[in-house]
N, C-alpha and C positions, 0 to 999 in steps of 0.2 A: 587472477583472480578478482580482476577489477569488475568481471560480471557479477561476481559473488557480492561484491560490495554495493554495486549500483542497483542489484535487485532488490536491496532491502528498501528504496526511498520510497515506497507508497504501501502502506500498508495501514482502532479507538480500544480502547479496552486494555487488560492486561491480563496475564495469567490464563483465565478459562477463555476469555474473549478472543485468543488468539490460537484456541485448539483447532485442530485440522476440521472436526465435524462442525465446529460453529462458524466457522469462517466460510466454508463451502455450502452452507444450508440457512443462510440468512433470508428472511422472507421479503417478498414484495410488499411495497406501501399501499398507500390509497391515493397516489398520483395519479393523472390521468393525460392522455395525450402523449406528446413528445417536446415539448417546450424547453426544457433543459440539454435536449441534444445539440450536438456540436463538437467544435475543435475546441480546446481551450488552451492557452500558454499558461502552464503553471510554473509556480517558483517553490522549492520545498527549501526548509530551514531545518536543520538537525537541532531539535532540542532536548536530547537527552538520551543515554547510553545505558543500559544496564546488563549485568551479566559477563560472561565471558565472552567479548567483543572481539578478541585479536588472537592471530594463529602465525606459525612460522616464527620468524625471527623478529619482524617488524610489520606484520600484515594486520590491518584493521577493518572491519565490516562498519564501523560506526565511530563518527567522530563528531562529537557536539560543535557547533559553530558552522558546519559546511553550510553552504547554499549550492544548490542544483535546479536547472531549469529544463524546459521541455515541452512537449505537446501531449496531450491526450484527447484519444477521442471518446465523447460520454453519447450514448445512446439512451435514450430515455423510451421505454415501451409502456405506455400505462403506469404503474406503478413498479415497474422493473426498472432496475437502471445498470447498464454495465458500463466499466469503464477501461479503456485499453490503450496502451502506449501507441504513438504515431512517430513511428523511426528513431526510438532511442530506446536506452535501457533502464527508463526510471520508473518502471514500475513493473509488476508482475504482469505477466502476460494478459491475464484478464482478471478482473474485480467485478463480481455480481452481487446484486443485494436489491434493497429496496428505495423509493422516494415517496416521499409524503408530500401531499395537497401543498402544505406550508413550505415546501423545498427541501425539509430535511433528508438526508440521505445516509444510508448505512449500507456499505459494501465490502466484499472479504475476499480471498483469494489464498490460492496454494500452489506452489511451485518446487521442483526440486534442482538441485545442483548436483554434480560431480557423481552421476550415476544413481543417483537417491541416498548418497551418504549426507547430503545436507538438506533438509527439509523447511522451507521458508513459506511462512502464513501472514498474513497481512490483512490488516482492516482499517478502513478511513470513515470517517464521519464528519458531518457539518451541514451547509447549507449550499443549494443551488439557486441563487435566486437573482439572475443578470450575472452574476459574478459567482466565484467558487471561493467558499472559506472554510476550513476544517482542520483537523487534527487526524493524523494516521500513525498507527504502529505497525512494526512487521518484527516478524520474530524468525532467527534463523539457529536450528539445533542440528547438531549432526557431528561429523567427524571430519577435518580437513587435515591430511596427513596423519601424524600422531596425535595432532592436537583437539580437543574436545572444543565444540562451538555450541554455546546457548546465550544470546544476545538478542536483547529487544531494544530496538531503536525508536525514538519517537520525532515526529515531523509536525511542523506547522504547516500547512498548506492553503497557498492561494491561486487565485487563477481568472481569467476573464476569454471571452470567445472573441 
Protein backbone atom coordinates (compact mmCIF):
# COMPACT_ATOMS: atom_id res chain seq x y z
CA UNK A 1 0.00 0.00 0.00
CA UNK A 2 3.06 2.30 -0.03
CA UNK A 3 2.13 3.29 -3.60
CA UNK A 4 -1.33 4.35 -2.43
CA UNK A 5 0.16 6.58 0.26
CA UNK A 6 2.73 8.14 -2.06
CA UNK A 7 0.33 8.75 -4.90
CA UNK A 8 -1.49 11.21 -2.66
CA UNK A 9 1.50 13.48 -2.63
CA UNK A 10 0.58 15.98 -5.26
CA UNK A 11 -2.62 17.23 -5.88
CA UNK A 12 -5.96 23.26 -4.18
CA UNK A 13 -9.35 23.47 -3.22
CA UNK A 14 -11.56 21.11 -1.36
CA UNK A 15 -14.82 19.28 -1.85
CA UNK A 16 -16.01 20.19 -5.35
CA UNK A 17 -12.55 21.42 -6.38
CA UNK A 18 -11.35 17.80 -6.21
CA UNK A 19 -14.28 16.21 -8.07
CA UNK A 20 -13.13 14.03 -10.98
CA UNK A 21 -14.97 16.13 -13.59
CA UNK A 22 -13.33 19.30 -12.27
CA UNK A 23 -9.72 18.09 -12.02
CA UNK A 24 -9.80 16.50 -15.47
CA UNK A 25 -11.23 19.57 -17.25
CA UNK A 26 -9.20 22.51 -16.00
CA UNK A 27 -8.84 25.27 -18.61
CA UNK A 28 -5.66 26.49 -20.23
CA UNK A 29 -4.42 29.90 -19.14
CA UNK A 30 -3.19 32.84 -21.17
CA UNK A 31 0.51 31.94 -20.90
CA UNK A 32 2.72 32.00 -23.97
CA UNK A 33 5.79 30.06 -25.02
CA UNK A 34 7.48 27.42 -22.90
CA UNK A 35 9.43 29.41 -20.31
CA UNK A 36 8.20 27.27 -17.37
CA UNK A 37 9.29 23.98 -18.99
CA UNK A 38 12.00 21.96 -17.30
CA UNK A 39 12.83 19.37 -14.67
CA UNK A 40 12.21 20.66 -11.16
CA UNK A 41 13.57 19.26 -7.90
CA UNK A 42 10.64 19.54 -5.52
CA UNK A 43 9.89 19.27 -1.84
CA UNK A 44 6.50 18.48 -0.36
CA UNK A 45 5.41 19.03 3.22
CA UNK A 46 2.17 17.40 4.41
CA UNK A 47 0.32 20.24 6.12
CA UNK A 48 -3.09 18.67 6.72
CA UNK A 49 -5.20 15.52 6.66
CA UNK A 50 -8.97 15.29 6.98
CA UNK A 51 -11.45 12.46 6.78
CA UNK A 52 -10.89 8.72 6.95
CA UNK A 53 -7.17 8.45 6.16
CA UNK A 54 -6.28 5.06 7.58
CA UNK A 55 -7.05 1.45 6.76
CA UNK A 56 -6.20 -1.96 8.13
CA UNK A 57 -4.62 -2.20 11.56
CA UNK A 58 -2.24 0.75 11.23
CA UNK A 59 -1.87 1.89 7.61
CA UNK A 60 -2.22 5.59 6.80
CA UNK A 61 -2.35 7.51 3.53
CA UNK A 62 -1.73 10.90 5.17
CA UNK A 63 0.50 11.97 8.05
CA UNK A 64 0.96 15.65 8.95
CA UNK A 65 4.59 16.69 9.07
CA UNK A 66 5.89 14.22 6.49
CA UNK A 67 8.41 15.57 4.01
CA UNK A 68 9.05 14.10 0.58
CA UNK A 69 11.26 15.05 -2.33
CA UNK A 70 11.48 14.11 -5.98
CA UNK A 71 11.63 15.44 -9.51
CA UNK A 72 8.87 16.67 -11.77
CA UNK A 73 8.95 17.22 -15.52
CA UNK A 74 7.00 20.40 -16.24
CA UNK A 75 5.98 21.13 -19.83
CA UNK A 76 4.46 24.44 -20.86
CA UNK A 77 2.88 24.73 -24.30
CA UNK A 78 1.46 28.24 -24.49
CA UNK A 79 -1.29 28.42 -21.85
CA UNK A 80 -1.31 24.65 -21.23
CA UNK A 81 0.75 23.13 -18.40
CA UNK A 82 1.50 19.45 -17.83
CA UNK A 83 3.29 18.07 -14.76
CA UNK A 84 4.59 14.50 -14.64
CA UNK A 85 6.87 12.66 -12.19
CA UNK A 86 10.40 11.82 -13.23
CA UNK A 87 11.20 8.36 -11.91
CA UNK A 88 9.34 8.76 -8.61
CA UNK A 89 5.99 8.00 -7.03
CA UNK A 90 5.48 11.59 -5.87
CA UNK A 91 2.62 12.51 -8.15
CA UNK A 92 -0.27 11.18 -10.10
CA UNK A 93 0.94 10.00 -13.48
CA UNK A 94 -0.08 13.28 -15.07
CA UNK A 95 -1.55 16.63 -14.00
CA UNK A 96 -2.89 18.97 -16.70
CA UNK A 97 -4.28 22.49 -16.63
CA UNK A 98 -3.34 26.08 -17.27
CA UNK A 99 -0.61 28.61 -16.74
CA UNK A 100 -1.10 32.38 -16.94
CA UNK A 101 1.21 35.19 -18.07
CA UNK A 102 1.95 36.15 -14.46
CA UNK A 103 3.19 32.60 -13.70
CA UNK A 104 0.10 31.39 -11.80
CA UNK A 105 -0.86 27.79 -12.53
CA UNK A 106 -3.74 25.41 -11.79
CA UNK A 107 -3.39 21.71 -12.67
CA UNK A 108 -5.27 18.56 -11.77
CA UNK A 109 -5.55 14.87 -12.49
CA UNK A 110 -7.12 11.54 -11.65
CA UNK A 111 -5.83 8.02 -11.08
CA UNK A 112 -7.12 4.74 -9.68
CA UNK A 113 -5.59 2.09 -7.44
CA UNK A 114 -6.52 -1.49 -6.61
CA UNK A 115 -8.34 -2.14 -9.88
CA UNK A 116 -10.45 0.98 -9.56
CA UNK A 117 -11.50 0.37 -5.94
CA UNK A 118 -9.80 3.63 -4.93
CA UNK A 119 -10.12 6.84 -6.97
CA UNK A 120 -7.50 9.52 -6.39
CA UNK A 121 -7.96 13.11 -7.55
CA UNK A 122 -5.41 15.85 -7.15
CA UNK A 123 -5.12 19.56 -7.78
CA UNK A 124 -2.17 21.93 -7.41
CA UNK A 125 -1.90 25.68 -7.80
CA UNK A 126 0.73 28.29 -7.26
CA UNK A 127 3.32 30.17 -9.25
CA UNK A 128 6.08 29.18 -11.63
CA UNK A 129 8.37 32.18 -11.93
CA UNK A 130 11.95 30.92 -11.89
CA UNK A 131 11.03 28.73 -8.92
CA UNK A 132 7.92 26.73 -8.04
CA UNK A 133 5.80 27.59 -5.02
CA UNK A 134 2.30 26.41 -4.30
CA UNK A 135 -0.20 24.31 -2.45
CA UNK A 136 -1.75 21.02 -3.40
CA UNK A 137 -4.53 18.72 -2.28
CA UNK A 138 -5.29 15.13 -3.10
CA UNK A 139 -8.33 13.05 -2.26
CA UNK A 140 -8.47 9.26 -2.05
CA UNK A 141 -11.93 7.68 -2.00
CA UNK A 142 -12.85 4.03 -2.08
CA UNK A 143 -12.44 0.72 -0.35
CA UNK A 144 -9.22 -0.94 0.81
CA UNK A 145 -10.03 -4.43 2.01
CA UNK A 146 -13.08 -3.89 4.19
CA UNK A 147 -12.18 -0.33 5.12
CA UNK A 148 -13.69 2.81 3.58
CA UNK A 149 -11.21 5.51 2.66
CA UNK A 150 -12.15 9.17 2.10
CA UNK A 151 -9.11 11.29 2.83
CA UNK A 152 -8.09 14.77 1.74
CA UNK A 153 -4.37 15.49 2.13
CA UNK A 154 -2.95 19.03 1.90
CA UNK A 155 0.62 19.90 0.93
CA UNK A 156 3.00 22.84 0.70
CA UNK A 157 5.02 22.62 -2.49
CA UNK A 158 8.39 24.18 -3.38
CA UNK A 159 10.82 23.53 -6.19
CA UNK A 160 13.49 24.82 -8.51
CA UNK A 161 14.86 23.83 -11.92
